[in-house]
NUMI-170217 format. One record per residue (C-alpha): residue number from 1; residue in three letters; x, y, z. Coordinates in Angstrom, 2 decimals, always signed. Layout:
+-----+------+---------+---------+---------+
|  nr | rest |       x |       y |       z |
+-----+------+---------+---------+---------+
| NUM |  ALA |       X |       Y |       Z |
...
+-----+------+---------+---------+---------+
This chain:
+-----+------+---------+---------+---------+
|  nr | rest |       x |       y |       z |
+-----+------+---------+---------+---------+
|   1 |  MET |  -16.14 |  -12.85 |  +10.87 |
|   2 |  SER |  -16.52 |   -9.69 |  +13.07 |
|   3 |  ASP |  -17.00 |   -9.38 |  +16.62 |
|   4 |  ASN |  -20.53 |   -9.35 |  +17.28 |
|   5 |  ALA |  -19.93 |   -8.81 |  +21.13 |
|   6 |  GLY |  -19.90 |   -5.56 |  +22.81 |
|   7 |  SER |  -21.44 |   -3.40 |  +19.76 |
|   8 |  PRO |  -24.37 |   -1.13 |  +20.49 |
|   9 |  GLY |  -27.32 |   -3.14 |  +21.66 |
|  10 |  GLY |  -25.39 |   -6.18 |  +21.56 |
|  11 |  GLY |  -25.61 |   -6.17 |  +17.50 |
|  12 |  ARG |  -22.59 |   -6.65 |  +15.00 |
|  13 |  ARG |  -19.43 |   -4.68 |  +14.79 |
|  14 |  VAL |  -18.00 |   -3.87 |  +11.31 |
|  15 |  ASP |  -14.76 |   -1.92 |  +10.87 |
|  16 |  LEU |  -13.99 |   -0.55 |   +7.29 |
|  17 |  ARG |  -11.88 |   +1.91 |   +7.92 |
|  18 |  SER |   -9.15 |   +0.48 |   +6.59 |
|  19 |  ASP |   -7.80 |   -3.17 |   +5.54 |
|  20 |  THR |   -5.25 |   -2.33 |   +8.19 |
|  21 |  VAL |   -7.06 |   -3.28 |  +10.72 |
|  22 |  THR |   -6.71 |   -6.59 |  +10.02 |
|  23 |  LYS |   -5.36 |   -9.50 |  +12.52 |
|  24 |  PRO |   -3.29 |  -12.75 |  +11.94 |
|  25 |  SER |   -5.17 |  -15.53 |  +11.27 |
|  26 |  SER |   -4.59 |  -18.36 |  +13.86 |
|  27 |  GLY |   -2.60 |  -20.44 |  +10.88 |
|  28 |  MET |   +0.09 |  -17.08 |  +10.41 |
|  29 |  ARG |   +0.30 |  -16.66 |  +14.62 |
|  30 |  ALA |   +1.18 |  -21.04 |  +14.74 |
|  31 |  ALA |   +3.54 |  -19.52 |  +11.57 |
|  32 |  MET |   +5.14 |  -17.00 |  +14.14 |
|  33 |  VAL |   +5.51 |  -19.21 |  +17.51 |
|  34 |  SER |   +7.57 |  -21.75 |  +15.16 |
|  35 |  ALA |   +9.20 |  -18.89 |  +13.17 |
|  36 |  GLU |  +13.51 |  -19.76 |  +13.22 |
|  37 |  VAL |  +14.76 |  -16.75 |  +13.90 |
|  38 |  GLY |  +18.58 |  -14.55 |  +14.22 |
|  39 |  ASP |  +20.03 |  -11.17 |  +14.66 |
|  40 |  ASP |  +18.62 |   -9.68 |  +11.58 |
|  41 |  VAL |  +20.62 |   -6.79 |  +11.72 |
|  42 |  TYR |  +23.57 |   -8.96 |  +10.95 |
|  43 |  GLY |  +21.93 |  -11.02 |   +8.74 |
|  44 |  GLU |  +21.49 |  -13.73 |  +10.38 |
|  45 |  ASP |  +17.27 |  -13.80 |  +10.61 |
|  46 |  PRO |  +16.65 |  -16.80 |   +8.15 |
|  47 |  THR |  +13.10 |  -15.80 |   +7.72 |
|  48 |  ALA |  +13.80 |  -12.45 |   +6.79 |
|  49 |  ASN |  +16.37 |  -13.39 |   +4.52 |
|  50 |  ARG |  +13.26 |  -15.84 |   +2.59 |
|  51 |  LEU |  +10.72 |  -13.64 |   +3.12 |
|  52 |  GLU |  +13.19 |  -10.65 |   +1.40 |
|  53 |  THR |  +13.89 |  -13.41 |   -1.24 |
|  54 |  THR |  +10.58 |  -14.13 |   -2.17 |
|  55 |  CYS |   +9.48 |  -10.77 |   -2.45 |
|  56 |  ALA |  +12.00 |   -9.67 |   -4.82 |
|  57 |  ARG |  +11.71 |  -13.24 |   -6.83 |
|  58 |  LEU |   +8.40 |  -12.42 |   -7.34 |
|  59 |  LEU |   +8.62 |   -8.83 |   -8.90 |
|  60 |  GLY |  +11.22 |   -9.80 |  -10.97 |
|  61 |  LEU |  +14.13 |   -7.97 |   -9.19 |
|  62 |  GLU |  +17.50 |   -8.83 |   -7.07 |
|  63 |  ALA |  +17.16 |   -8.00 |   -4.10 |
|  64 |  GLY |  +14.70 |   -7.09 |   -1.10 |
|  65 |  LEU |  +15.20 |   -5.57 |   +2.27 |
|  66 |  PHE |  +12.20 |   -6.09 |   +5.41 |
|  67 |  VAL |  +11.19 |   -2.99 |   +6.80 |
|  68 |  PRO |   +9.01 |   -1.99 |   +9.89 |
|  69 |  SER |   +6.25 |   -0.19 |   +7.98 |
|  70 |  GLY |   +5.56 |   +1.02 |   +4.46 |
|  71 |  THR |   +6.19 |   +4.58 |   +4.98 |
|  72 |  GLN |  +10.15 |   +3.23 |   +6.13 |
|  73 |  SER |   +9.97 |   +1.42 |   +3.11 |
|  74 |  ASN |   +9.38 |   +4.34 |   +0.83 |
|  75 |  LEU |  +11.15 |   +6.69 |   +3.18 |
|  76 |  ALA |  +14.06 |   +4.67 |   +2.74 |
|  77 |  ALA |  +14.05 |   +4.41 |   -0.73 |
|  78 |  LEU |  +13.76 |   +7.94 |   -1.60 |
|  79 |  LEU |  +16.65 |   +8.89 |   +0.46 |
|  80 |  THR |  +18.47 |   +5.67 |   -1.92 |
|  81 |  HIS |  +17.68 |   +7.21 |   -5.08 |
|  82 |  CYS |  +17.82 |  +10.81 |   -3.16 |
|  83 |  GLY |  +20.45 |  +13.48 |   -2.10 |
|  84 |  ARG |  +20.39 |  +16.67 |   -0.61 |
|  85 |  GLY |  +18.39 |  +19.31 |   -3.11 |
|  86 |  ASP |  +17.47 |  +17.08 |   -5.39 |
|  87 |  GLU |  +13.10 |  +16.52 |   -6.30 |
|  88 |  TYR |  +10.85 |  +13.43 |   -6.71 |
|  89 |  ILE |   +7.63 |  +13.47 |   -8.54 |
|  90 |  ALA |   +4.82 |  +12.20 |   -7.06 |
|  91 |  GLY |   +0.56 |  +12.75 |   -7.11 |
|  92 |  GLN |   -0.89 |  +15.39 |   -4.70 |
|  93 |  ASP |   -2.95 |  +12.84 |   -3.20 |
|  94 |  ALA |   +0.19 |  +10.38 |   -3.03 |
|  95 |  HIS |   +0.78 |   +8.09 |   +0.33 |
|  96 |  THR |   +4.79 |   +9.75 |   +0.22 |
|  97 |  TYR |   +4.00 |  +13.29 |   -0.54 |
|  98 |  ARG |   +0.91 |  +13.80 |   +1.48 |
|  99 |  PHE |   +0.48 |  +11.19 |   +4.88 |
| 100 |  GLU |   +3.83 |  +10.54 |   +5.77 |
| 101 |  GLY |   +4.89 |  +13.79 |   +7.56 |
| 102 |  GLY |   +6.46 |  +15.31 |   +4.98 |
| 103 |  GLY |   +9.98 |  +12.48 |   +6.35 |
| 104 |  ALA |  +11.81 |  +13.40 |   +3.31 |
| 105 |  ALA |  +12.27 |  +16.39 |   +3.41 |
| 106 |  VAL |  +12.72 |  +16.53 |   +7.12 |
| 107 |  PHE |  +15.30 |  +13.43 |   +7.00 |
| 108 |  GLY |  +16.77 |  +13.99 |   +3.27 |
| 109 |  GLY |  +16.64 |  +17.65 |   +2.36 |
| 110 |  ILE |  +14.52 |  +16.54 |   -0.84 |
| 111 |  GLN |  +12.01 |  +18.39 |   -2.36 |
| 112 |  PRO |   +8.68 |  +16.78 |   -3.10 |
| 113 |  GLN |   +6.91 |  +18.12 |   -6.75 |
| 114 |  PRO |   +2.71 |  +17.19 |   -6.66 |
| 115 |  LEU |   +1.21 |  +16.90 |   -9.70 |
| 116 |  PRO |   -2.25 |  +16.33 |  -10.26 |
| 117 |  PHE |   -3.28 |  +12.27 |  -10.41 |
| 118 |  GLN |   -5.81 |  +11.58 |  -13.62 |
| 119 |  ASP |   -9.14 |   +9.77 |  -13.27 |
| 120 |  ASP |   -7.23 |   +6.33 |  -13.81 |
| 121 |  GLY |   -4.87 |   +6.49 |  -10.57 |
| 122 |  THR |   -1.88 |   +7.84 |  -13.13 |
| 123 |  LEU |   +0.30 |  +10.88 |  -13.27 |
| 124 |  ASP |   +0.17 |  +12.64 |  -16.89 |
| 125 |  LEU |   +3.22 |  +12.40 |  -18.78 |
| 126 |  ASP |   +2.74 |  +15.60 |  -20.45 |
| 127 |  ASP |   +2.60 |  +16.88 |  -16.39 |
| 128 |  VAL |   +6.01 |  +15.09 |  -15.98 |
| 129 |  ALA |   +8.25 |  +16.07 |  -18.21 |
| 130 |  ALA |   +6.73 |  +20.07 |  -18.05 |
| 131 |  ALA |   +7.53 |  +19.59 |  -13.83 |
| 132 |  ILE |  +11.04 |  +18.11 |  -14.45 |
| 133 |  LYS |  +13.79 |  +21.29 |  -13.61 |
| 134 |  PRO |  +16.32 |  +22.35 |  -16.15 |
| 135 |  ASP |  +20.28 |  +22.27 |  -15.31 |
| 136 |  ASP |  +20.18 |  +25.77 |  -13.78 |
| 137 |  TYR |  +21.86 |  +25.99 |  -10.03 |
| 138 |  HIS |  +18.17 |  +27.51 |   -9.33 |
| 139 |  PHE |  +16.36 |  +24.61 |   -8.97 |
| 140 |  ALA |  +16.23 |  +21.55 |   -7.47 |
| 141 |  LYS |  +17.71 |  +18.35 |   -9.39 |
| 142 |  THR |  +14.59 |  +16.12 |  -10.32 |
| 143 |  LYS |  +15.82 |  +12.69 |  -10.09 |
| 144 |  LEU |  +12.85 |  +10.39 |   -9.24 |
| 145 |  ILE |   +9.42 |  +10.08 |  -10.21 |
| 146 |  CYS |   +6.76 |   +7.91 |   -7.62 |
| 147 |  LEU |   +3.97 |   +5.79 |   -8.57 |
| 148 |  GLU |   +1.04 |   +4.06 |   -6.57 |
| 149 |  ASN |   -0.59 |   +1.19 |   -7.37 |
| 150 |  THR |   -2.99 |   +0.81 |   -6.42 |
| 151 |  GLN |   -3.91 |   +4.29 |   -6.43 |
| 152 |  GLY |   -7.50 |   +5.10 |   -4.45 |
| 153 |  GLY |   -8.05 |   +1.87 |   -4.82 |
| 154 |  LYS |   -7.37 |   +1.89 |   -8.82 |
| 155 |  ALA |   -5.25 |   -0.74 |  -10.84 |
| 156 |  VAL |   -3.38 |   +0.97 |  -12.44 |
| 157 |  ASP |   -2.64 |   -1.23 |  -15.61 |
| 158 |  PRO |   +1.36 |   -2.79 |  -16.42 |
| 159 |  ALA |   +1.46 |   -1.01 |  -19.55 |
| 160 |  TYR |   +1.34 |   +2.49 |  -18.26 |
| 161 |  PHE |   +4.28 |   +1.57 |  -16.33 |
| 162 |  VAL |   +6.31 |   +0.46 |  -19.36 |
| 163 |  GLY |   +5.65 |   +4.01 |  -20.62 |
| 164 |  VAL |   +6.83 |   +5.17 |  -17.86 |
| 165 |  ARG |  +10.04 |   +3.43 |  -18.25 |
| 166 |  GLU |  +10.82 |   +4.54 |  -21.58 |
| 167 |  PHE |  +10.07 |   +8.24 |  -19.93 |
| 168 |  ALA |  +12.18 |   +7.65 |  -17.33 |
| 169 |  ASP |  +15.03 |   +6.31 |  -19.23 |
| 170 |  GLN |  +14.69 |   +9.43 |  -22.13 |
| 171 |  HIS |  +14.99 |  +12.11 |  -19.28 |
| 172 |  GLY |  +17.61 |  +10.35 |  -16.60 |
| 173 |  LEU |  +14.79 |   +9.30 |  -13.34 |
| 174 |  LYS |  +14.64 |   +6.77 |  -12.06 |
| 175 |  VAL |  +11.33 |   +5.01 |  -10.68 |
| 176 |  HIS |   +9.81 |   +3.87 |   -7.46 |
| 177 |  LEU |   +6.41 |   +2.39 |   -7.10 |
| 178 |  ASP |   +4.93 |   +2.72 |   -3.68 |
| 179 |  GLY |   +2.75 |   -0.78 |   -4.01 |
| 180 |  ALA |   +1.37 |   -0.68 |   -0.85 |
| 181 |  ARG |   -1.66 |   -2.57 |   -2.54 |
| 182 |  LEU |   +0.24 |   -4.27 |   -4.99 |
| 183 |  PHE |   -0.87 |   -7.47 |   -4.94 |
| 184 |  ASN |   -5.06 |   -6.05 |   -5.01 |
| 185 |  ALA |   -3.54 |   -4.85 |   -8.42 |
| 186 |  VAL |   -2.45 |   -8.03 |   -9.60 |
| 187 |  GLU |   -5.24 |   -9.27 |   -8.26 |
| 188 |  ALA |   -7.89 |   -7.18 |  -10.57 |
| 189 |  LEU |   -5.80 |   -7.10 |  -13.28 |
| 190 |  GLY |   -4.69 |  -10.65 |  -13.79 |
| 191 |  CYS |   -1.28 |   -9.55 |  -13.91 |
| 192 |  SER |   +2.09 |  -11.30 |  -12.17 |
| 193 |  PRO |   +3.99 |   -9.11 |   -9.70 |
| 194 |  GLY |   +6.78 |   -8.63 |  -12.14 |
| 195 |  ASP |   +5.21 |   -7.38 |  -14.66 |
| 196 |  PHE |   +5.54 |   -3.97 |  -12.29 |
| 197 |  GLY |   +8.60 |   -4.98 |  -11.12 |
| 198 |  GLN |  +10.59 |   -4.90 |  -14.23 |
| 199 |  THR |   +9.33 |   -1.89 |  -15.22 |
| 200 |  CYS |  +10.68 |   +0.03 |  -11.54 |
| 201 |  ASP |  +13.96 |   +1.01 |   -9.81 |
| 202 |  SER |  +12.39 |   +0.12 |   -6.49 |
| 203 |  VAL |   +8.84 |   -1.09 |   -5.45 |
| 204 |  SER |   +7.93 |   -1.34 |   -1.48 |
| 205 |  VAL |   +5.32 |   -3.95 |   -0.83 |
| 206 |  CYS |   +2.74 |   -3.80 |   +2.10 |
| 207 |  LEU |   +2.33 |   -7.04 |   +4.04 |
| 208 |  SER |   +0.02 |   -5.27 |   +6.93 |
| 209 |  LYS |   -2.74 |   -4.26 |   +4.54 |
| 210 |  GLY |   -5.03 |   -6.90 |   +2.25 |
| 211 |  LEU |   -2.21 |   -9.59 |   +3.23 |
| 212 |  GLY |   -3.49 |   -9.54 |   +6.63 |
| 213 |  ALA |   +0.06 |   -9.28 |   +8.25 |
| 214 |  PRO |   +0.41 |   -7.85 |  +11.42 |
| 215 |  ALA |   +3.79 |   -5.07 |  +10.90 |
| 216 |  GLY |   +6.10 |   -4.89 |   +7.81 |
| 217 |  SER |   +6.65 |   -3.69 |   +4.10 |
| 218 |  VAL |  +10.10 |   -5.77 |   +1.77 |
| 219 |  LEU |  +11.75 |   -2.69 |   -0.63 |
| 220 |  CYS |  +12.81 |   -4.84 |   -3.25 |
| 221 |  GLY |  +15.45 |   -3.43 |   -6.19 |
| 222 |  SER |  +18.91 |   -3.92 |   -7.49 |
| 223 |  ALA |  +21.61 |   -5.21 |   -5.10 |
| 224 |  ASP |  +23.78 |   -2.33 |   -4.92 |
| 225 |  PHE |  +20.00 |   -0.47 |   -4.52 |
| 226 |  VAL |  +19.38 |   -3.05 |   -1.62 |
| 227 |  LYS |  +22.99 |   -2.56 |   +0.45 |
| 228 |  ALA |  +22.02 |   +1.20 |   +0.04 |
| 229 |  ALA |  +18.43 |   +1.46 |   +1.47 |
| 230 |  ARG |  +19.86 |   -0.73 |   +4.76 |
| 231 |  ARG |  +22.25 |   +1.14 |   +5.40 |
| 232 |  TRP |  +19.66 |   +3.88 |   +5.80 |
| 233 |  ARG |  +17.09 |   +1.21 |   +7.48 |
| 234 |  LYS |  +19.73 |   +1.51 |  +10.08 |
| 235 |  VAL |  +20.11 |   +4.74 |  +10.25 |
| 236 |  LEU |  +15.96 |   +4.88 |  +10.57 |
| 237 |  GLY |  +15.70 |   +2.98 |  +13.37 |
| 238 |  GLY |  +14.17 |   +0.34 |  +11.26 |
| 239 |  GLY |  +17.09 |   -2.50 |  +12.02 |
| 240 |  MET |  +15.35 |   -5.02 |  +14.57 |
| 241 |  ARG |  +16.87 |   -7.97 |  +15.56 |
| 242 |  GLN |  +14.99 |  -11.26 |  +15.67 |
| 243 |  ALA |  +12.49 |  -10.25 |  +13.20 |
| 244 |  GLY |  +11.57 |  -13.96 |  +11.88 |
| 245 |  VAL |   +8.99 |  -13.34 |  +14.17 |
| 246 |  LEU |   +7.50 |  -10.50 |  +12.06 |
| 247 |  ALA |   +8.93 |  -11.70 |   +8.32 |
| 248 |  ALA |   +6.90 |  -15.52 |   +8.90 |
| 249 |  ALA |   +3.57 |  -13.90 |   +9.42 |
| 250 |  GLY |   +4.81 |  -12.05 |   +6.24 |
| 251 |  LEU |   +5.54 |  -15.23 |   +4.38 |
| 252 |  TYR |   +2.15 |  -16.92 |   +5.41 |
| 253 |  ALA |   +0.48 |  -14.03 |   +4.02 |
| 254 |  LEU |   +2.05 |  -14.02 |   +0.50 |
| 255 |  THR |   +1.33 |  -18.01 |   +0.39 |
| 256 |  HIS |   -2.18 |  -18.13 |   +1.66 |
| 257 |  HIS |   -3.67 |  -14.35 |   +1.39 |
| 258 |  VAL |   -3.58 |  -13.16 |   -2.24 |
| 259 |  GLU |   -5.05 |  -15.09 |   -4.03 |
| 260 |  ARG |   -8.23 |  -14.74 |   -1.36 |
| 261 |  LEU |   -7.84 |  -10.85 |   -2.01 |
| 262 |  GLY |  -10.59 |  -11.49 |   -4.75 |
| 263 |  ASP |  -12.95 |  -12.18 |   -2.02 |
| 264 |  ASP |  -12.36 |   -8.86 |   -1.49 |
| 265 |  HIS |  -13.32 |   -6.70 |   -4.07 |
| 266 |  ARG |  -16.03 |   -9.46 |   -4.86 |
| 267 |  ARG |  -17.64 |   -7.93 |   -1.56 |
| 268 |  ALA |  -16.53 |   -4.63 |   -2.64 |
| 269 |  LYS |  -18.76 |   -4.73 |   -5.56 |
| 270 |  MET |  -21.73 |   -6.22 |   -3.74 |
| 271 |  LEU |  -21.54 |   -3.11 |   -1.41 |
| 272 |  ALA |  -21.68 |   -0.91 |   -3.86 |
| 273 |  ARG |  -24.32 |   -2.07 |   -5.58 |
| 274 |  SER |  -26.28 |   -2.84 |   -2.75 |
| 275 |  LEU |  -25.59 |   +1.07 |   -1.65 |
| 276 |  ARG |  -26.85 |   +2.61 |   -5.21 |
| 277 |  ASP |  -29.86 |   +0.04 |   -4.76 |
| 278 |  ASN |  -30.60 |   +2.01 |   -1.74 |
| 279 |  GLY |  -30.68 |   +5.09 |   -2.96 |
| 280 |  LEU |  -26.85 |   +6.27 |   -1.98 |
| 281 |  LYS |  -23.89 |   +6.82 |   -4.22 |
| 282 |  ALA |  -21.23 |   +4.37 |   -4.64 |
| 283 |  GLU |  -18.22 |   +4.02 |   -6.28 |
| 284 |  GLN |  -16.33 |   +0.70 |   -5.98 |
| 285 |  HIS |  -12.45 |   +0.20 |   -6.89 |
| 286 |  THR |  -10.77 |   -2.98 |   -6.26 |
| 287 |  ASN |  -11.35 |   -3.71 |   -1.81 |
| 288 |  MET |  -12.68 |   -0.09 |   -1.81 |
| 289 |  VAL |  -15.72 |   +1.65 |   -2.10 |
| 290 |  PHE |  -16.23 |   +5.50 |   -1.93 |
| 291 |  VAL |  -19.67 |   +6.90 |   -0.64 |
| 292 |  GLY |  -20.67 |  +10.09 |   -1.71 |
| 293 |  GLY |  -23.74 |  +12.81 |   -1.53 |
| 294 |  VAL |  -23.73 |  +12.02 |   +2.31 |
| 295 |  ASP |  -21.52 |  +14.79 |   +4.62 |
| 296 |  PRO |  -18.78 |  +12.62 |   +6.27 |
| 297 |  ALA |  -19.27 |  +13.68 |   +9.87 |
| 298 |  ALA |  -23.04 |  +12.62 |   +9.71 |
| 299 |  MET |  -21.95 |   +9.26 |   +7.93 |
| 300 |  VAL |  -19.34 |   +8.15 |  +10.56 |
| 301 |  ALA |  -21.84 |   +9.08 |  +13.08 |
| 302 |  HIS |  -24.92 |   +7.48 |  +11.96 |
| 303 |  MET |  -23.21 |   +3.77 |  +11.24 |
| 304 |  GLY |  -21.40 |   +3.96 |  +14.17 |
| 305 |  ARG |  -24.38 |   +3.83 |  +16.00 |
| 306 |  ALA |  -25.17 |   +0.28 |  +13.96 |
| 307 |  GLY |  -21.59 |   -0.38 |  +15.15 |
| 308 |  VAL |  -19.78 |   +0.06 |  +12.03 |
| 309 |  ARG |  -17.01 |   +1.67 |  +11.86 |
| 310 |  VAL |  -16.09 |   +4.30 |   +9.02 |
| 311 |  SER |  -13.68 |   +6.72 |   +8.78 |
| 312 |  GLY |  -15.35 |   +8.77 |   +5.95 |
| 313 |  SER |  -16.37 |   +8.19 |   +2.34 |
| 314 |  ARG |  -13.70 |   +5.13 |   +1.81 |
| 315 |  TRP |  -14.92 |   +2.00 |   +2.71 |
| 316 |  VAL |  -12.09 |   -0.63 |   +3.45 |
| 317 |  VAL |  -13.00 |   -4.10 |   +2.51 |
| 318 |  HIS |  -10.84 |   -6.72 |   +4.38 |
| 319 |  LEU |   -9.95 |  -10.39 |   +5.65 |
| 320 |  GLY |  -12.20 |   -9.53 |   +8.54 |
| 321 |  ILE |  -15.17 |   -9.09 |   +6.42 |
| 322 |  ASP |  -17.91 |  -11.38 |   +5.25 |
| 323 |  ASP |  -21.11 |  -11.16 |   +3.29 |
| 324 |  ASP |  -23.08 |  -11.28 |   +6.46 |
| 325 |  ASP |  -20.76 |   -8.25 |   +7.60 |
| 326 |  ILE |  -21.70 |   -6.16 |   +4.03 |
| 327 |  ARG |  -25.56 |   -6.94 |   +4.72 |
| 328 |  HIS |  -24.93 |   -5.55 |   +8.12 |
| 329 |  VAL |  -23.19 |   -2.62 |   +6.38 |
| 330 |  VAL |  -26.05 |   -2.50 |   +3.71 |
| 331 |  ASP |  -28.92 |   -2.08 |   +6.47 |
| 332 |  ALA |  -27.27 |   +0.51 |   +8.45 |
| 333 |  ALA |  -26.82 |   +2.68 |   +5.76 |
| 334 |  THR |  -29.92 |   +2.69 |   +4.08 |
| 335 |  ALA |  -31.05 |   +5.07 |   +6.52 |
| 336 |  LEU |  -27.98 |   +7.38 |   +5.16 |
| 337 |  SER |  -30.25 |   +7.97 |   +1.50 |
+-----+------+---------+---------+---------+
């Protein structure tokens, strides 16, 4: 599947930096060309409306909102759940805290309270309880728990979310799920998207990672929540017009690219096993392989000379990768051991 032209020595080129590097398939491009469109800011784009409804139903929630990116989706959720001087609790390595430019603080005056993730990708609820601020004007008001699935490629079981829901209700908190790779978790655990939607107040689903769409996420929640988030989308500059061209890609991805996520997981497992067989440390979680024991800068340089692009120790398998690519990557990595 990879582009085999133009790499060093005319060999195979493989990109494992992220599943965001995927490109639309021919079928997805055809769906985009033929998409029925309207002005989405007026609520008149039928394809965007259908995507929002489809995602909300998959999650068992009332409504959805199509936005340009996962970062904007999470930010709109934070701004909707929290006001200035409020606080959200998230993992120390959570995307909402570490990789979104401090947007909640910049745009909303919202304070993050980071906590360490556990080895299984969860937050320890005892840690969360200890971090909740007392009702005292010296402190920010704790309003929201932000979770991730997958987290570092690890699929977090729905049973954990049931406990979080009970905990949040006891403490008067809302729950937001950054589900950038939620369908990878669903595939790995053999569960339903609704198993997560029923325990969260809002869920963001990314379409442009493993699902292979060129852009877009859908933020889902109650009808009232989405109505408020729609206003924030406009404020954040995310009100697109004939958005159906992109929404059609998302609908195609949900129809054609969900079940095939199992192929990515299988290939990631194949890659990790083969790397270990060749003397390297490698751990696989869903579509991600974490390679250890090698200096990251040396790893990037060495793999690059073989036409394999990696951004460090996290190697991500996606729909642009086939079995031959995996074998090429293993051959290229052998000299690292």
